[in-house]
PLY file of the C-alpha trace (Angstrom):
ply
format ascii 1.0
element vertex 134
property float x
property float y
property float z
element edge 133
property int vertex1
property int vertex2
end_header
-2.39 -80.56 -32.54
-0.98 -81.40 -35.96
-2.90 -78.59 -37.62
-1.67 -75.99 -35.12
1.93 -77.19 -35.57
1.61 -76.86 -39.33
0.08 -73.37 -39.05
2.82 -72.32 -36.64
5.48 -73.65 -39.03
4.08 -71.71 -42.00
3.57 -68.62 -39.87
7.24 -68.66 -38.91
8.24 -69.14 -42.55
6.24 -66.07 -43.50
7.85 -63.95 -40.78
11.47 -64.81 -41.57
11.64 -62.86 -44.87
9.89 -59.89 -43.25
12.46 -59.85 -40.46
15.29 -59.99 -42.96
13.91 -57.04 -44.95
13.41 -54.96 -41.80
16.94 -55.75 -40.62
18.49 -54.85 -43.94
16.46 -51.67 -44.13
17.50 -50.67 -40.61
21.15 -51.41 -41.40
20.93 -49.30 -44.57
19.52 -46.37 -42.59
22.20 -46.80 -39.94
25.01 -46.61 -42.49
23.61 -43.86 -44.68
25.34 -40.49 -44.21
23.10 -37.72 -42.91
24.29 -34.31 -44.12
23.21 -32.74 -40.81
25.25 -35.15 -38.68
28.93 -34.79 -37.86
30.58 -38.21 -37.84
33.55 -39.00 -35.65
35.29 -41.32 -38.11
34.82 -39.20 -41.24
34.82 -35.66 -39.89
36.36 -35.28 -36.44
38.98 -38.01 -36.08
41.02 -37.03 -39.17
41.43 -33.53 -37.69
42.32 -34.77 -34.21
44.68 -37.48 -35.43
46.64 -35.18 -37.74
46.70 -32.16 -35.43
46.68 -33.66 -31.91
47.48 -37.39 -31.96
51.04 -36.88 -33.13
54.42 -37.54 -31.53
55.27 -35.15 -28.68
51.60 -34.27 -28.25
48.73 -36.66 -27.57
49.66 -39.96 -29.15
49.91 -43.17 -27.14
53.65 -42.67 -26.48
53.74 -39.05 -25.34
50.23 -38.57 -23.86
50.85 -34.98 -22.77
48.59 -34.15 -19.85
47.44 -37.79 -19.81
45.42 -37.10 -22.94
45.63 -39.70 -25.69
43.93 -39.08 -29.01
44.55 -42.22 -31.04
40.96 -43.40 -31.48
37.49 -42.77 -30.08
38.04 -44.97 -27.04
41.27 -43.29 -25.96
39.77 -39.84 -26.52
36.77 -40.59 -24.33
38.93 -42.25 -21.64
40.92 -39.01 -21.45
37.75 -37.35 -20.08
38.12 -34.15 -22.07
34.70 -34.40 -23.72
31.37 -33.58 -22.10
28.88 -34.91 -24.66
26.31 -32.31 -25.62
28.17 -29.48 -23.87
31.15 -27.97 -25.70
31.58 -25.18 -23.12
32.32 -27.83 -20.46
34.54 -29.96 -22.71
38.26 -29.64 -22.15
38.92 -30.37 -25.81
36.69 -27.52 -27.00
38.04 -25.11 -24.39
41.66 -25.87 -25.31
41.27 -25.59 -29.10
39.09 -22.49 -28.88
41.11 -20.47 -26.35
41.89 -16.91 -27.40
45.35 -16.98 -25.80
47.75 -18.41 -28.42
50.26 -19.40 -25.71
47.82 -22.01 -24.35
45.53 -22.72 -27.32
45.92 -26.21 -28.76
47.63 -27.34 -30.82
50.61 -25.53 -29.35
53.17 -26.51 -31.97
50.99 -25.94 -35.04
48.74 -23.23 -36.38
45.27 -23.06 -34.88
42.42 -25.09 -36.26
40.47 -23.15 -38.86
36.88 -22.08 -38.33
35.46 -25.00 -40.34
37.41 -27.52 -38.24
36.32 -25.82 -35.02
32.69 -25.86 -36.13
32.85 -29.58 -36.96
34.25 -30.42 -33.53
31.81 -28.16 -31.70
28.84 -29.59 -33.60
30.04 -33.15 -32.98
30.19 -32.47 -29.23
26.75 -30.78 -29.32
25.36 -33.85 -31.11
26.53 -36.08 -28.27
30.16 -36.81 -29.18
29.31 -40.22 -30.60
31.89 -42.64 -31.95
29.86 -42.78 -35.15
30.62 -43.31 -38.80
28.66 -43.67 -41.98
29.00 -45.16 -45.40
28.32 -42.70 -48.24
0 1
1 2
2 3
3 4
4 5
5 6
6 7
7 8
8 9
9 10
10 11
11 12
12 13
13 14
14 15
15 16
16 17
17 18
18 19
19 20
20 21
21 22
22 23
23 24
24 25
25 26
26 27
27 28
28 29
29 30
30 31
31 32
32 33
33 34
34 35
35 36
36 37
37 38
38 39
39 40
40 41
41 42
42 43
43 44
44 45
45 46
46 47
47 48
48 49
49 50
50 51
51 52
52 53
53 54
54 55
55 56
56 57
57 58
58 59
59 60
60 61
61 62
62 63
63 64
64 65
65 66
66 67
67 68
68 69
69 70
70 71
71 72
72 73
73 74
74 75
75 76
76 77
77 78
78 79
79 80
80 81
81 82
82 83
83 84
84 85
85 86
86 87
87 88
88 89
89 90
90 91
91 92
92 93
93 94
94 95
95 96
96 97
97 98
98 99
99 100
100 101
101 102
102 103
103 104
104 105
105 106
106 107
107 108
108 109
109 110
110 111
111 112
112 113
113 114
114 115
115 116
116 117
117 118
118 119
119 120
120 121
121 122
122 123
123 124
124 125
125 126
126 127
127 128
128 129
129 130
130 131
131 132
132 133
């Protein structure tokens, strides 16, 4: 009994450092920026906040059309994103419309092609509330 308790104790001691290394490695991978991934916090949100989440548009005070774009949570609660499917996402449809009288943002110039591509790719990749650390 004593011998098995001692072996168990040392076995646990040997596993603890291994668990720590695996956890740190996994965290490092999680935070590392992947050049093929579009990140909400770094890539998409700055565009939406500066072009859509502004007074008289889609901030938390005006919420035109009941759409609030102040953070990931409010964006997703507005139900204008269909993850993985830009063509069914209200956000993509409204910013990509060919009719300038209804294309968003109404009060500013249209998003440029690079901004549109970032948003489309983000939706295609699942519209995650992700971020990375360079």
